[in-house]
Each structure stands twice: as C-alpha cells, then as structure tokens.
C-alpha positions in Angstrom: -54.4 -27.1 66.4 -54.9 -30.8 67.4 -51.6 -32.6 68.1 -52.8 -36.2 67.4 -50.9 -36.4 64.4 -47.7 -35.4 66.3 -48.4 -37.7 69.0 -48.7 -40.5 66.8 -45.6 -39.9 64.8 -43.7 -39.7 68.5 -45.3 -43.5 69.3 -43.8 -44.5 65.7 -40.4 -43.1 66.2 -40.2 -44.5 70.1 -40.8 -47.7 68.5 -37.1 -47.6 67.3 -37.8 -49.8 64.2 -36.7 -48.0 61.6 -34.0 -50.7 60.5 -35.9 -53.6 61.2 -39.1 -53.0 59.2 -37.0 -50.6 56.5 -37.6 -54.1 54.0 -41.4 -53.9 54.4 -43.9 -52.0 52.4 -47.7 -52.0 53.3 -50.6 -50.2 52.3 -53.2 -47.9 54.0 -56.7 -47.4 52.3 -58.9 -44.5 54.0 -62.5 -44.7 53.5 -63.6 -41.9 51.4 -60.4 -41.4 49.9 -59.7 -42.2 46.1 -56.2 -43.5 46.6 -54.6 -45.8 48.8 -51.2 -44.8 50.4 -47.9 -46.9 50.1 -45.9 -46.9 53.0 -41.9 -47.7 52.8 -39.1 -46.5 54.7 -35.9 -44.6 53.6 -33.1 -45.4 55.6 -31.1 -42.6 57.3 -29.4 -40.2 54.3 -26.4 -39.4 56.2 -28.0 -36.2 57.7 -29.8 -35.6 61.4 -32.9 -37.6 60.3 -33.0 -41.1 61.5 -35.4 -42.2 58.4 -38.3 -41.5 56.2 -41.6 -42.9 56.6 -42.8 -42.0 53.2 -46.8 -42.5 52.7 -46.8 -42.6 48.6 -50.1 -41.4 47.1 -51.6 -44.0 44.7 -50.4 -46.8 42.6 -48.2 -44.9 39.9 -46.8 -42.9 42.9 -45.5 -46.2 44.6 -44.4 -47.9 41.0 -42.5 -44.8 40.1 -40.7 -44.9 43.5 -39.8 -48.7 43.2 -38.3 -48.5 39.7 -36.5 -45.2 40.6 -35.2 -47.0 43.9 -34.0 -49.9 41.8 -32.8 -47.4 39.1 -31.8 -44.0 40.0 -31.9 -42.8 35.9 -35.6 -44.1 35.6 -38.4 -41.6 34.9 -37.7 -37.9 36.2 -37.1 -37.9 39.7 -33.8 -36.7 41.5 -35.0 -36.8 45.2 -37.4 -38.4 47.4 -39.4 -35.3 48.4 -40.8 -34.9 44.6 -42.7 -38.2 45.0 -46.4 -37.2 45.8 -46.6 -38.1 49.3 -47.0 -37.4 53.1 -43.7 -37.9 54.9 -42.9 -38.4 59.0 -39.2 -37.6 59.5 -37.5 -38.2 62.9 -34.5 -36.3 63.9 -31.7 -37.7 65.8 -32.7 -35.1 68.8 -36.3 -36.5 69.4 -38.4 -33.6 67.2 -40.7 -35.3 64.5 -41.4 -33.5 61.3 -44.7 -34.3 59.2 -44.8 -32.9 55.6 -46.7 -32.9 52.3 -44.6 -33.3 49.3 -46.1 -32.5 45.6 -44.1 -33.1 42.6 -42.2 -29.9 42.0 -43.1 -27.9 45.1 -41.3 -27.3 48.2 -42.7 -29.7 50.9 -45.2 -28.0 53.2 -47.2 -28.1 56.3 -50.1 -30.1 56.0 -54.0 -28.7 56.1 -56.5 -29.7 58.5 -58.0 -32.4 56.3 -54.6 -33.6 55.3 -53.6 -33.6 59.0 -56.8 -36.1 59.7 -56.1 -38.4 56.8 -52.6 -38.7 57.7 -53.1 -39.5 61.1 -55.4 -42.3 60.4 -52.3 -43.5 57.8 -49.9 -43.2 60.8 -52.0 -44.9 63.6 -52.6 -47.8 61.1 -49.0 -47.7 60.4 -48.1 -47.8 64.1 -50.0 -51.2 64.4 -48.2 -52.7 61.5 -45.0 -52.0 62.8 -45.4 -53.3 66.2 -47.2 -56.5 64.3 -43.9 -57.0 62.6 -41.6 -56.7 65.9 -43.9 -58.8 67.7 -44.2 -61.7 64.8 -40.9 -61.8 63.0 -42.9 -64.2 60.5 -45.4 -61.3 59.6 -42.8 -59.2 57.4 -43.0 -62.3 55.2 -46.5 -61.9 54.4 -46.5 -58.1 53.7 -45.9 -58.4 50.1 -47.1 -61.3 48.3 -46.5 -62.3 44.6 -49.3 -60.6 43.2 -50.7 -58.4 46.5 -49.6 -56.1 48.9 -50.7 -56.3 52.8 -53.0 -53.3 53.5 -55.1 -51.8 56.2 -58.4 -51.0 54.9 -61.1 -48.7 56.7 -64.8 -49.5 55.9 -67.6 -47.4 56.1 -68.6 -48.0 59.6 -64.6 -46.8 60.4 -63.6 -50.2 61.4 -60.0 -51.5 60.1 -59.4 -54.7 58.8 -56.7 -56.5 57.1 -56.4 -57.1 53.2 -54.1 -58.1 50.6 -54.6 -55.6 47.8 -54.3 -57.0 44.4 -51.2 -55.4 42.6 -52.8 -53.6 39.4 -50.0 -53.9 36.4 -47.4 -50.8 36.8 -48.0 -49.3 33.3 -45.7 -48.7 30.5 -43.4 -45.5 31.1 -43.5 -43.3 28.2 -41.0 -40.3 27.4 -42.3 -38.0 24.5 -39.2 -35.8 23.5 -40.8 -33.1 21.2 -38.1 -31.1 19.3 -39.7 -28.0 17.2 -38.9 -28.6 13.3 -37.9 -25.2 13.2 -35.2 -25.6 15.6 -33.6 -28.4 14.1 -33.4 -26.6 10.6 -32.0 -23.4 12.4 -28.8 -25.5 14.3 -28.4 -27.6 10.9 -27.4 -24.1 9.5 -24.8 -23.6 11.9 -21.0 -24.8 11.5 -20.0 -27.8 12.8 -16.9 -27.3 15.5 -15.8 -30.9 15.7 -12.9 -29.8 18.5 -15.7 -28.3 20.9 -16.9 -30.2 23.7 -20.2 -29.4 25.7 -21.8 -30.5 28.8 -25.4 -30.6 29.6 -27.8 -31.4 32.8 -30.8 -30.4 34.2 -30.7 -30.3 38.5 -32.9 -29.1 41.4 -30.9 -25.7 42.9 -30.9 -26.4 46.4 -32.8 -23.9 48.7 -34.1 -21.7 45.9 -37.6 -21.6 45.3 -40.4 -19.2 43.9 -41.6 -16.8 46.4 -45.3 -17.7 46.4 -47.9 -19.0 49.1 -47.0 -22.4 47.8 -43.4 -22.1 46.7 -41.9 -23.9 43.7 -38.7 -25.6 43.4 -36.2 -24.3 41.0 -34.6 -26.3 38.4 -31.9 -25.5 36.2 -30.7 -26.7 32.6 -27.2 -25.8 32.1 -24.8 -25.9 29.0 -21.0 -25.6 29.7 -17.9 -25.5 27.8 -15.9 -28.5 29.2 -12.5 -26.9 28.4 -13.0 -23.6 29.8 -15.9 -24.3 32.2 -17.6 -21.3 30.5 -21.4 -21.0 31.5 -22.8 -21.2 27.8 -26.5 -20.9 28.8 -28.2 -21.4 32.2 -31.7 -21.4 32.4 -34.0 -21.7 35.7 -37.5 -23.3 35.4 -40.2 -24.7 37.5 -43.2 -26.6 37.2 -46.5 -25.3 36.4 -49.9 -25.9 35.1 -48.9 -26.7 31.7 -45.3 -28.0 32.5 -44.6 -30.6 34.9 -41.7 -32.4 36.0 -42.0 -34.7 33.0 -42.0 -31.8 30.6 -39.3 -29.9 31.9 -36.9 -33.0 31.3 -38.7 -33.6 27.9 -38.2 -30.1 26.7 -34.2 -30.6 27.6 -33.1 -31.1 23.6 -35.4 -28.7 21.9 -33.8 -26.0 24.6 -30.3 -27.0 23.7 -30.8 -26.3 20.2 -32.0 -22.8 21.0 -28.9 -22.6 23.1 -26.7 -23.6 20.2 -28.5 -21.1 18.2 -27.6 -18.3 20.6 -23.8 -19.7 20.4 -23.7 -20.0 16.8 -22.5 -23.5 16.3 -22.7 -27.3 16.9 -20.0 -28.6 19.0 -18.5 -32.0 18.2 -19.3 -33.8 21.4 -22.1 -33.2 24.1 -21.2 -35.1 27.9 -24.0 -35.9 30.2 -23.4 -37.4 33.5 -26.6 -39.4 33.8 -28.7 -42.2 31.4 -32.0 -39.7 31.8 -30.0 -36.8 30.3 -28.5 -39.2 27.4 -32.3 -40.2 26.9 -33.5 -36.7 26.6 -30.7 -35.8 24.1 -30.1 -38.9 21.9 -32.9 -38.0 19.5 -30.9 -35.0 18.4 -28.1 -37.8 17.5 -30.7 -38.6 14.4 -29.9 -35.0 12.9 -26.4 -33.8 14.1 -23.3 -35.6 13.9 -22.0 -34.7 17.3 -21.0 -37.7 19.6 -23.2 -37.8 22.8 -21.1 -39.2 25.8 -21.9 -40.1 29.2 -19.6 -39.9 32.2 -20.3 -40.4 36.1 -19.0 -36.9 36.8 -18.7 -33.8 34.7 -16.4 -31.3 36.8 -17.3 -28.3 34.2 -20.6 -28.9 35.2 -20.5 -29.3 39.0 -18.5 -26.1 38.7 -21.0 -23.8 37.3 -23.8 -24.9 39.6 -21.2 -24.3 42.6 -20.8 -21.3 41.5 -24.4 -20.1 40.9 -25.5 -21.4 44.4 -23.2 -18.9 45.8 -24.3 -16.0 43.5 -27.4 -13.7 44.2 -30.1 -15.7 42.2 -31.9 -12.5 41.2 -28.6 -10.9 40.2 -27.7 -13.9 38.1 -31.0 -14.1 36.3 -29.9 -11.1 34.7 -26.8 -12.7 33.2 -26.2 -13.2 29.7 -27.8 -16.6 28.4 -29.9 -16.7 31.6 -33.7 -16.8 31.6 -36.0 -17.5 34.5 -39.7 -18.8 34.9 -41.5 -17.4 37.9 -39.7 -15.4 40.7 -36.7 -17.7 42.0 -35.3 -16.4 45.4 -33.5 -18.0 48.4 
C-alpha cells in the first residue's frame, strides 16, 4: 500500500506546531468531493497522543463540533470521535495514526479512495501550518467575520486560496417522541414520592458490535440512587433507522417502558447532564416527579463501572437488560 499519507502525517508532526496553531481553523475543498473538510486541532486530552488534527466533514459537522466545544451538552455528541471526520493522531513516541470516524461506529482504517482524499487534505494543511509559522499575522486572517480561509483545488488539479463564505449554521431541532400508550400505562402506576431514580445514556468504552464495521455500544441506565440497584440497563447502537440523535430522543419513551416494568413512578428522577435533562423534561408535563440535574450521580457511576467489569454477553441476559446488535469486547 502507498505510504504517502503516513509520510505527510509525519511531516506535519515534525513541525511540532500543535499548540501554536490550535486556535486556528481552515478548510480544504478537494475537487470532485461534494463537501469541504474543516481542519481544527484538538489539544492533548491527557493520554499518550500529542493532539488530534480533526478534518471534519461538511458544514453541519463543523458547526456541530464548534457548538459542542462551546457547550458540551449541545446536541448529541459525547466524544470527539463521534463526529464524521478524518483524524490524524500523533503519539508521543513518534508514531502517527490516521482514522476515519463515522457517527456511532468505531474509528477505522481508510479505504483507498479515502486515503487519496485525506492525503490531499493533509498536504494542504501542512502548507497552511507552515505559513502560520512563517507569518504570525497570517493566523489573524484564517477566519473572517463571514468567511473561513480555505485551500481549494480546481479542475486542473491546481490549488489556490479562497475565503469560503460561511453558510447559516441552521437551527438545532430535537424531536422527543413519546408513545401515548406508554404515557397512559405509566399514569396508571402508583406514585412513590420517596423513591429517587437516576437516568443516563453513555458510551460503553471498548465494547462494540462484532461486525465488519463495528458499531459503538451505548447504554441507557435507570438506577435507584438510594440502593444503587440497577433497575434497567439497555444496550443499543446506531442503525440505518436509528442514528445517534434518535438514540437520545428515544430516552424518555424508554424510561416510561422501564417504569411500567418496575411498577411505579418515583418522586424524583436525577440526571447528570443538561442533555438528558432536555430529553426527559417533556415527561414533566404528564407526571408529578421532580426532575433534578447534578454534576455527578454516584449510583450511576457505580452501575456503569460494574457493567464494564462484567462479561457483556452474560450481562445482557440479566433481568432488565436488552440488547440490539451483538456487543462484544
């Protein structure tokens, strides 16, 4: 296999400009590719990597990333690799890793066409980073009020500078669907004002489907905060019909299903993110429980830690757990 891509990646790493260009964003538009790629650097997150050069695919992904970085409860993304992108990740030991990330899937190696596209993006990014190093004023012009600096390829294969006009970010819409029959069933349940439950939806690290293109495993948990008992735990993943957005938007409906199985409605439900608070807030219209948000809910953390120590195939046979796909370590 042609190693041009890795050679360019090593050249970029050798510049050692990860910190000095981390405040800059630029775009690369490859001729014949519908969407531009937006390049931004995510600083070292404390592990063995120096940084991540994210090549975000398209305007929506770029805007979603910026908004999530400003507010980690925005939208539906929990980790950087959930964004559609090519990613260059240099390690402290000198190795470079290049991956393709697609929302809901485990990052994978690039196919031949993707390698060619990514090589072009990285080569142009290499040039942009050198220009920033040579001319400190250049970084000031990378993002204008209504445009973003871009390297654009024309039909003949030549590259030139452009300032891409920023398109509107678009309104973020959340559609939380709750089945009427679930509401009616839950309304008939006894209300236990002293009961306190907690709910969260999280990625399960290092657990994924056993397929050619493995999917990430997500889990929706309902726990008793007083006893740390796992009341319900459902593993799910994205599909052709259910994307990451839908996984979150189905949370309220799933919680009502859990309550029907348990046989009661608690006096309080705790969450530990504004995102989950938004997902469950529509339930407050029909039910008298208190919905509270905390920075941390120990009972939830305990349950998720216990699950990660458990053989996942055995766990999915436990009471209250269901699975979509075939999660495996």
